N, C-alpha and C positions, 0 to 999 in steps of 0.2 A: 327881600331873599337878597345876599348878596353872592358877591363876582371876587372869589376870593384870585390876589392880583402873586405871583410870581414874589417876592417878599413877602407877602403873610402865609402861601405857603412853608418857609424857611421860616418865619415865627412863632409859627406852629411847629413845623421838627423842632428848632430848639428848647420849644416850652417842653416835648417830652422825650429831649436828653433826658436838661435839665428838672427842669420840676414847675421852675416859677424863672421868674425873666427882671427884673428891676428897670427901670425908664431909661434909664443910662444904656445900655444891652439894648436895648431898643428903639432908641434915638438909633444907634449904626447899626440897623440891622436894616434902619431907616435908609440910611446915604446922611445921619446926619442932617435931620431937615429940622428947622425947628415948628410948626405947625400940625406939618403935615403926618407926623407921629398921632397927635392925642385928635385928632380926628379922623386918623387909622383904626387905633386902638378906641377909639367911642363905637364903631358901628357894628367890627366884629362885636365887641358887648352887649350889643345893642341885637346880630342875631346870630349869639349864644356859646358864640365858637372863643373865647375868650371868659373868665371874671378878673372889673380891674378893681385895683383902689386906688391911690394917690399917687403910692411907690410904687408896686408889683401887681404882675398882671402872673395865671398862673391857666391853663385850659380846661373849657365852659363843656360840657353836655355835647357839643356841636362838632367840635375838633375836635374831640372822645370818636367821635362819632368815624369824619374827615382821614384819620389816621387812623384807622382801623380798616378803611376804604379803599389808602392806596397802601394796604398790609405792614402798615407801622405796627404790632402788638404792646412793643414792649417801651411802656409809655411809664414815668417818674412816677408814684403815688406822692400825692403830696400828705401833710399831715395835718393839724392846726393850729400849731407849737407857733406860736410868732417866731423865737428865736431861729426856728431854723426855717424858717420863710427868711431873715436876716443871714442865715449864713450860705440858704444857698443860695440870692441872690446877690449877693457876694462871689461865690463860688461862676456862675455863671458870669458875670460882669470881668473875673482874669476869664473864664477860657473859653466863651467865644468869637469872640479874637485868634486868638493860637486855633480853630476849629479848619482850619485847611491848611494847615504850617502844622500842624501835628497831631498824632492817634490819642485824643484826651478823656478821661475815665471821670465820669462828675464823682465825688463821697455823697 
């Protein structure tokens, strides 16, 4: 059992909006730390909140259950296409810093 911190909750909510986040975006969510995002991603992946690889992370089964439990039902579904992962990763990298400034709608 893992205790979700506020930054973890923000990460899961961003994954629900954008579908996938790349490592650069995840580091921004965790305040541009060097090692902490890697350890946190590993802990969340071990608890099945996220699914990660070397470049990207997206929602796992426990992450989807958590978001549904807090009332977020509009979760972006991911296709298995590699090119869509790259495209959505770049879109999230651009839009996440603008999240509190503008109302952004990912494609």
